[in-house]
C-alpha positions in Angstrom: 48.2 2.3 -140.7 51.1 3.3 -142.8 52.5 -0.3 -142.9 49.2 -2.2 -143.1 49.4 -2.7 -146.8 52.9 -4.3 -146.6 51.8 -6.5 -143.6 48.7 -7.7 -145.5 50.8 -8.7 -148.5 52.9 -10.9 -146.2 50.2 -12.4 -144.0 46.5 -12.1 -143.3 45.9 -12.2 -139.5 42.8 -13.6 -137.8 42.1 -10.5 -135.8 42.7 -6.7 -136.2 42.2 -4.0 -133.6 41.7 -0.6 -135.2 42.2 2.3 -132.8 42.3 6.1 -133.3 40.1 9.1 -134.0 39.8 9.4 -137.8 36.9 7.4 -139.3 38.3 7.8 -142.8 41.4 5.8 -141.7 39.3 3.2 -140.0 37.3 2.6 -143.2 40.5 2.7 -145.3 42.1 0.1 -143.1 39.0 -2.1 -143.2 38.8 -1.8 -146.9 42.4 -3.0 -147.3 41.7 -6.0 -145.0 38.5 -6.9 -146.8 40.3 -6.7 -150.1 42.9 -9.1 -148.8 40.2 -11.6 -147.8 39.1 -11.7 -151.4 35.4 -12.3 -150.7 33.3 -13.4 -153.7 30.3 -14.6 -151.6 29.9 -11.5 -149.4 26.2 -12.3 -148.5 27.4 -15.6 -146.8 30.9 -14.7 -145.7 30.7 -11.2 -144.3 29.0 -10.4 -141.0 28.6 -7.1 -139.2 28.0 -6.5 -135.5 27.0 -3.2 -133.9 25.4 -2.2 -130.6 22.0 -3.3 -131.8 22.8 -6.9 -132.7 25.9 -7.7 -130.8 26.1 -10.2 -128.0 29.3 -12.1 -127.1 27.5 -15.5 -127.7 26.3 -14.5 -131.2 29.8 -13.2 -132.0 31.5 -16.4 -130.9 29.0 -18.6 -132.7 29.7 -16.6 -135.9 33.4 -17.1 -135.6 32.9 -20.9 -135.8 31.0 -20.9 -139.1 33.1 -22.0 -142.0 33.2 -19.8 -145.2 31.2 -20.8 -148.2 33.3 -21.1 -151.4 35.7 -18.4 -150.3 38.8 -19.0 -148.3 37.9 -16.6 -145.5 34.9 -15.4 -143.4 35.1 -11.8 -142.4 33.5 -10.4 -139.2 33.3 -6.6 -138.5 32.6 -5.4 -134.9 31.8 -1.7 -135.2 30.1 0.9 -132.9 29.9 -1.6 -130.0 30.1 0.2 -126.6 27.9 -2.1 -124.5 30.5 -4.6 -123.6 32.0 -5.6 -120.2 35.2 -7.2 -119.0 33.6 -10.7 -118.8 32.7 -10.6 -122.5 36.1 -9.3 -123.4 37.7 -12.2 -121.6 35.6 -14.6 -123.6 36.7 -13.0 -126.8 40.3 -13.0 -125.7 40.0 -16.7 -124.9 38.8 -17.3 -128.5 41.5 -15.2 -130.0 44.2 -17.3 -128.3 43.2 -20.1 -130.6 41.1 -18.6 -133.4 39.4 -20.4 -136.3 42.0 -20.2 -139.1 39.4 -19.3 -141.8 37.8 -16.4 -139.7 39.1 -12.8 -139.8 37.7 -10.4 -137.2 38.1 -6.6 -137.4 37.3 -4.5 -134.3 36.6 -0.8 -134.7 37.6 0.7 -131.3 36.9 4.5 -131.1 36.7 4.6 -127.3 39.2 2.1 -126.0 36.5 -0.5 -125.2 38.5 -3.3 -126.7 41.9 -2.4 -125.4 42.1 -5.7 -123.4 42.3 -7.5 -126.8 45.4 -5.6 -128.0 47.8 -8.5 -127.2 45.7 -10.9 -129.3 45.2 -8.8 -132.4 47.2 -7.1 -135.1 47.1 -3.5 -134.0 46.3 -0.7 -136.6 46.8 2.9 -135.6 44.1 5.1 -137.1 45.0 8.4 -135.4 45.0 11.5 -137.6 47.9 11.7 -140.0 50.4 14.5 -140.0 49.8 17.2 -142.6 52.3 15.7 -145.1 50.6 12.3 -145.2 47.1 13.8 -145.1 48.0 16.2 -147.9 49.2 13.3 -150.1 45.9 11.5 -149.6 43.9 14.7 -150.5 46.0 15.2 -153.7 45.5 11.6 -154.7 41.7 11.8 -154.1 41.4 15.1 -156.1 43.4 13.7 -159.0 40.7 11.0 -159.5 38.4 13.9 -160.4 40.9 15.8 -162.6 41.6 18.4 -159.9 44.7 19.7 -158.3 45.2 21.7 -155.0 47.8 24.2 -154.0 49.9 23.5 -151.0 48.5 26.4 -148.9 45.0 25.4 -149.9 45.6 21.8 -148.7 46.9 23.1 -145.4 44.0 25.5 -145.0 41.6 22.6 -145.8 43.2 20.4 -143.1 43.2 23.2 -140.6 39.5 23.9 -141.2 38.8 20.2 -140.6 41.0 20.0 -137.6 43.2 17.5 -139.5 40.4 14.9 -139.8 40.5 13.3 -143.2 36.9 12.1 -142.6 35.7 15.7 -142.7 38.2 16.8 -145.4 36.9 14.1 -147.8 33.4 15.4 -147.4 34.5 19.0 -148.0 36.4 17.8 -151.1 33.1 16.8 -152.7 32.1 20.5 -152.5 35.4 21.8 -153.7 35.3 19.6 -156.8 32.2 21.5 -158.1 33.2 24.9 -156.7 34.7 26.0 -160.0 34.1 23.7 -163.0 36.3 25.8 -165.3 39.4 25.7 -163.1 41.2 22.5 -162.3 43.3 24.1 -159.5 41.7 24.4 -156.0 43.1 27.6 -154.3 43.2 28.8 -150.8 40.5 31.3 -151.4 38.2 28.6 -152.7 38.7 26.6 -149.6 38.1 29.6 -147.4 34.9 30.4 -149.2 33.5 26.9 -149.5 34.6 24.9 -146.5 32.6 25.0 -143.2 35.1 25.5 -140.4 35.1 23.4 -137.3 34.4 25.4 -134.2 37.7 24.2 -132.8 39.5 25.7 -135.7 37.7 29.0 -135.4 38.7 29.1 -131.7 42.3 28.4 -132.8 42.0 31.3 -135.3 40.6 33.6 -132.6 43.4 32.7 -130.2 46.0 33.3 -132.9 44.4 36.8 -133.6 44.4 37.6 -129.9 48.1 36.5 -129.5 49.1 38.7 -132.4 47.0 41.6 -131.2 45.0 41.6 -134.5 42.0 43.5 -133.0 39.8 43.6 -136.1 40.1 39.9 -136.8 39.7 39.0 -133.1 36.5 41.0 -132.8 35.1 39.7 -136.1 35.7 36.1 -135.1 34.3 36.7 -131.6 31.2 38.3 -133.0 30.6 35.2 -135.2 31.5 32.7 -132.5 29.2 34.2 -129.9 26.2 32.7 -131.7 27.6 29.2 -131.2 26.3 27.0 -128.4 28.9 26.3 -125.7 31.6 28.4 -127.3 32.6 30.1 -124.0 33.6 26.7 -122.6 35.7 25.9 -125.7 37.6 29.2 -125.5 38.1 28.9 -121.8 39.3 25.3 -122.1 41.7 26.2 -124.9 43.4 28.9 -122.9 43.6 26.7 -119.8 45.3 24.0 -121.8 47.6 26.6 -123.3 48.6 27.8 -119.9 49.2 24.2 -118.7 51.3 23.3 -121.7 53.4 26.5 -121.4 54.4 25.7 -117.8 54.8 22.0 -118.1 58.1 20.3 -118.7 56.5 17.0 -119.7 56.5 15.6 -123.2 53.6 16.1 -125.6 52.5 12.5 -125.1 52.5 12.8 -121.3 50.5 16.1 -121.5 48.0 14.6 -123.9 47.4 11.7 -121.5 47.0 14.1 -118.5 44.6 16.4 -120.4 42.7 13.6 -122.1 43.3 15.0 -125.6 45.3 13.9 -128.6 49.1 14.4 -128.9 48.5 16.3 -132.2 46.3 18.8 -130.3 49.1 19.4 -127.7 51.6 20.1 -130.5 49.3 22.7 -132.0 48.6 24.3 -128.6 52.4 24.5 -127.9 53.0 26.2 -131.2 50.3 28.7 -130.5 51.4 29.4 -127.0 54.5 31.1 -128.5 52.3 34.1 -129.3 52.0 34.8 -125.6 54.5 35.2 -122.8 54.2 33.0 -119.7 53.2 36.1 -117.7 50.4 36.9 -120.2 49.1 33.4 -120.0 49.2 33.5 -116.2 47.2 36.7 -116.2 44.7 35.2 -118.7 44.4 32.1 -116.5 43.5 34.3 -113.6 41.0 36.3 -115.8 39.4 33.0 -116.8 38.8 32.2 -113.1 37.3 35.6 -112.5 35.0 35.4 -115.5 33.9 31.9 -114.6 33.0 33.0 -111.1 31.0 36.0 -112.3 29.0 33.8 -114.7 28.2 31.2 -112.1 27.3 33.9 -109.5 25.0 35.6 -111.9 27.1 38.8 -112.1 27.6 38.4 -115.8 25.6 36.9 -118.7 27.5 34.4 -120.7 27.4 36.4 -124.0 28.6 39.6 -122.2 31.3 37.6 -120.4 32.6 36.2 -123.7 33.1 39.6 -125.3 34.5 41.0 -122.0 37.0 38.2 -122.0 38.1 38.8 -125.6 38.6 42.5 -125.0 40.5 41.9 -121.8 42.9 39.4 -123.5 43.5 41.8 -126.3 45.0 44.3 -123.9 46.8 42.1 -121.5 
């Protein structure tokens, strides 16, 4: 993603495979590719396929159509999940010898098109690190005559679990939060931005690790109303225990747990608030509470608060 602009200035490829987890970056990359195509007759030279209208035969037929007036014809394949290996092989066969005037962009959120990676220009749309993401937020706010403090930007990204997609939506609220002040502060972010449950669980775990009883109970009282929150907290501590005892790299652990490498890094940082012995005891406690819920000895809400209080005093 970071080098896409430079690559586009050198050469426009016939196929791009976008992979990652941040929709904002997908759309940003596609916008750059579309701009490089320089379409003036978009109604004729831009085609979009999704799960509702996609079939491999329609797609292949579309690739053969020559552009009208413009130099290129652009095809976007987005939100397509109903596709099998036979169809992918047909697409791969086309990509081995593509029509020179056709540019295809695949949005691949779930790895459905990974078989095509060798035939496409790959674009990584995984979440940016905080430095890169902050720079984008600062640039976006400057368009509206606004600035943001460093701690406010970090808080915004934390609340959004580092997804620029969500951060950009929250920015629209922050712009109008205080019309008289051009600087967006940390307190404004905390008051205006809706936090992701994952981030609140992270905050709760941080409070538990630092034995901040008042904050932990306050967060737990708020979280208990959320559907499925018990599972989120349990999974978070299980992952933390696994990360703390593993000697594998963040990338290897991410692959094993089926989560992003960024998440492993955050979990590793947070695990430092607990000793390995504490995490071992918490892991055993999780097993105990899980059994009591499943056997009907505890209601889920009661189990959640029981778990929080026990962890505070481990």
